[in-house]
Structure formats: structure tokens, C-alpha cells
C-alpha positions in Angstrom: -38.4 -94.3 18.8 -41.9 -95.9 19.1 -44.9 -94.8 21.0 -44.3 -97.9 23.6 -41.0 -96.7 24.1 -41.7 -93.2 24.6 -44.7 -94.1 26.9 -42.2 -96.4 29.1 -39.8 -93.4 29.4 -42.3 -90.8 30.2 -43.9 -93.2 32.7 -40.5 -93.8 34.5 -39.9 -89.8 34.5 -43.2 -89.5 35.9 -42.4 -91.9 38.7 -39.1 -90.7 39.7 -40.0 -86.9 39.7 -43.4 -87.3 41.1 -41.6 -87.1 44.8 -38.9 -84.4 44.3 -39.6 -80.9 44.9 -37.2 -78.1 44.7 -37.0 -74.8 46.9 -34.9 -71.7 46.8 -33.0 -73.2 49.8 -32.7 -76.5 48.1 -33.4 -76.7 44.6 -33.6 -79.4 42.2 -30.8 -80.3 40.2 -32.3 -81.8 37.0 -30.2 -83.6 34.5 -30.8 -83.8 30.7 -28.1 -86.0 28.1 -28.2 -86.0 24.6 -26.0 -88.1 22.7 -23.4 -85.7 22.4 -24.1 -83.4 25.3 -24.8 -82.9 29.1 -27.2 -80.2 30.5 -27.5 -79.7 34.3 -29.7 -77.0 36.0 -30.9 -76.0 39.4 -34.7 -75.3 39.8 -36.9 -73.9 42.2 -40.4 -75.4 41.7 -42.2 -72.8 44.2 -41.7 -70.2 41.8 -41.2 -72.5 38.7 -37.9 -70.8 37.8 -34.4 -72.1 36.7 -32.0 -70.7 39.2 -28.8 -71.8 37.2 -27.2 -74.1 34.7 -24.3 -75.4 33.3 -23.7 -77.4 30.2 -20.8 -78.6 27.8 -21.0 -75.1 26.2 -20.3 -73.2 29.4 -17.5 -75.9 29.8 -15.9 -75.4 26.4 -15.6 -71.2 27.7 -13.2 -72.2 30.4 -9.5 -71.4 29.8 -8.0 -74.5 30.2 -10.6 -76.8 28.6 -9.6 -79.9 26.5 -12.3 -82.1 25.3 -12.0 -85.2 27.1 -14.2 -88.8 27.4 -18.0 -87.7 28.2 -18.1 -89.1 31.6 -14.9 -86.6 32.4 -16.7 -84.0 31.1 -19.9 -84.7 33.0 -18.1 -84.5 36.0 -16.5 -81.4 35.3 -20.1 -80.0 34.5 -21.3 -81.0 38.0 -18.2 -79.4 39.6 -19.0 -76.1 37.6 -23.0 -76.2 38.6 -21.7 -76.9 42.4 -19.4 -73.9 42.4 -22.3 -71.6 40.8 -24.7 -72.5 43.6 -22.0 -72.3 46.3 -21.2 -68.9 45.2 -24.7 -68.2 45.8 -24.8 -70.0 49.2 -26.9 -72.6 48.3 -25.2 -75.4 49.9 -27.9 -78.7 49.0 -29.8 -80.1 46.4 -32.3 -82.5 45.4 -31.0 -84.9 42.4 -33.6 -85.5 39.7 -32.0 -88.0 37.1 -35.3 -87.8 34.8 -35.7 -90.8 33.0 -31.8 -92.0 33.0 -30.6 -94.7 34.7 -28.2 -93.7 37.8 -25.0 -94.8 35.6 -22.7 -93.5 33.5 -22.7 -89.8 32.6 -25.6 -89.5 34.9 -23.5 -90.7 37.9 -20.2 -88.7 37.1 -22.4 -85.5 37.2 -23.5 -86.4 40.7 -20.1 -87.0 41.9 -18.9 -83.9 40.5 -21.8 -82.0 42.4 -20.6 -83.7 45.7 -16.9 -83.1 44.6 -17.7 -79.4 44.3 -19.2 -79.4 47.9 -22.8 -79.5 47.3 -24.9 -81.8 49.5 -27.3 -84.1 47.4 
């Protein structure tokens, strides 16, 4: 990746993430995706701590796990993180897509969060 593309990606991330702040009541749900995996974490920006996280590795630990399409796995990751948050009495969050476009796996993860009962 050239410096121009890296700078462009960082500028896009700063532009999006500048207005998003998470609290203990309404954490910021940050997404990272690589070519192979998807990671999601709930962050409290006031104390600068990660509250909960969920990824493909947590998905593999589940009993009825079958590897599917990346979009389907992303949706399951969203549902899993939503379950963790709702168990701990957190009902809403702020979605931070970072520098990624809101389509594909990022969109599936957001839909999974909503399907799991979280308000974003």
C-alpha cells in the first residue's frame, strides 16, 4: 500500500471517528476487518477501556459452529457481541465503522447487532 492510500485511509477514519464518543452506558462499537477475519469491540472512551469484544475466534469456540460465508460469519459476530452487551445491561451503542465503507461484512455486522437486540 502506498503512502497516498494510507494517508487517505487515515483521513477517512479521522473524519468518521471524530464525532463518535462512547460511554459506559452507550459504548462505541468499533469494527476491524482483515481479509480473513472480523473483529468487533465495545469501547468506553471516557475510561479508555475495551468492555467486550467478539471475533471469528470466539465464533469458532461455539458448539454448533460451521464455517460459512464471510458475510454470514460477520452477522453471527454482531449477534454474539450484542448478546454479551445485553447480558451486562447495555442496550444501545454507537457504531464506528472506522475507515471501512458501510457495505459487505461491516453492514452484516451492524445488522447482526440490531438483530441481537442492540440499538445502534
